[in-house]
C-alpha angles and dihedrals in degrees: 000000000000096000125066093190136359124205129181113227113187126196124189092271105002131071117210133178124205117211122188111207130201098222143020088241088068091064114082104249096214093052091047094052091046090057090048092050088054089062095054118090091194095047094244123126116239099244093219096053093045113122088236092058095048092045092052091054088057100039094047093052092245098118107024136119089271091063094041098265110112107184119226105167108198114214131182117208133192103195105310093336122105100227099173140353144173140191107246125179132192106223131199093186138026101237126119091027100097087221117101115218100154089121090062092049092050091048090054090048093051089054092047092248125136112241093179132104097044130168119246126186103200148100108273113250092353121110094186116130119235147115112321099167103059110198141154093227141010088254093055088049094052091050090050091051092050090047093051090056093046091050094048091051088050092054091045093235119169095232152347122230125190107192134201092352132162130254096266089052092050094051094049088050094049090048088053090055102260123143122246119235116198125217137163133232130175118227126182116223127187097222141111093052111013110230110225093192144356095268091056089051091050091052090061092059129084116270093251094052091044091053095048093052093049091048091051093049091047091054091054094047091048089052087064095248121150133175139221132184138207130191131208115320093003087072104102126224088241091055091048088051092049092048092053090052089056094043094047093045091052092057096042091051087058091050099254135107114243114265094222125056129223089252091060091060089043088059092046089056091051104038107032110009092149089072098060132080117184127199122196126196117210138184126184090357094303127113110240106164142019141195127192118201124185118224125206096182140322091298103039129069131170119202103216121150137018145153147157141227094197131037121228110204 
């Protein structure tokens, strides 16, 4: 059975059905990505909401019931057409969300109430803003938001959280009766003025900041460290392997197991290589550090994962 639950949602002149699916693999990938593309004004898919990305989270064992992420993908159908959808997970902890609600969990516990499982509409381990309620129209999005609340109530869940969403999602959630939680992120934009090179950017900073950055870069160069980069299919399997060694070691040095498995990155290399840019730091002909950046298009980059096998002091 693909559907975990089916609910009829009737509008004045339209009939919809909500189906809650137990896996991203139960959602047609082409239909999901078509909805995602409809949310993008520049015609470029957000890499973290692509069906391939969410499927890799599941298939690699990174976001599964075993790790505390039980998928319940909520889909809205009009006949055989996927009208709206979102990635919902039942959580029995609050890790990997990059939103800290431990105070709420403690408050529930103090009152003898269960906080977990809770429902989270989010991309696992990814605090990148973007569309979360994918929909053909604003009406479809509003129906999906109301359906989400209705389903969570029927499951007797403590709460529903929609994380790092876009303005249209926020409005649909507010209209459905949800509360708004504010947070702050810092994004760097190459605008007003447009920096044509790094020196132009440095020239816009204060003298103290400019001096500090140049000192740090000089120390790296004096240590004999150089960098090379590869994009998409030009990233070799050897570089992917080295990157994961760095990524894993960074987590282990901080006393935690890495969120993402090696198989997840294997799938990224196979299914959406065009969305990844890798930097490798080298010294004396040996790779010592790596950084993996997601790219949405020529103008958008997301710094995501990094690590090192050797320190440069």
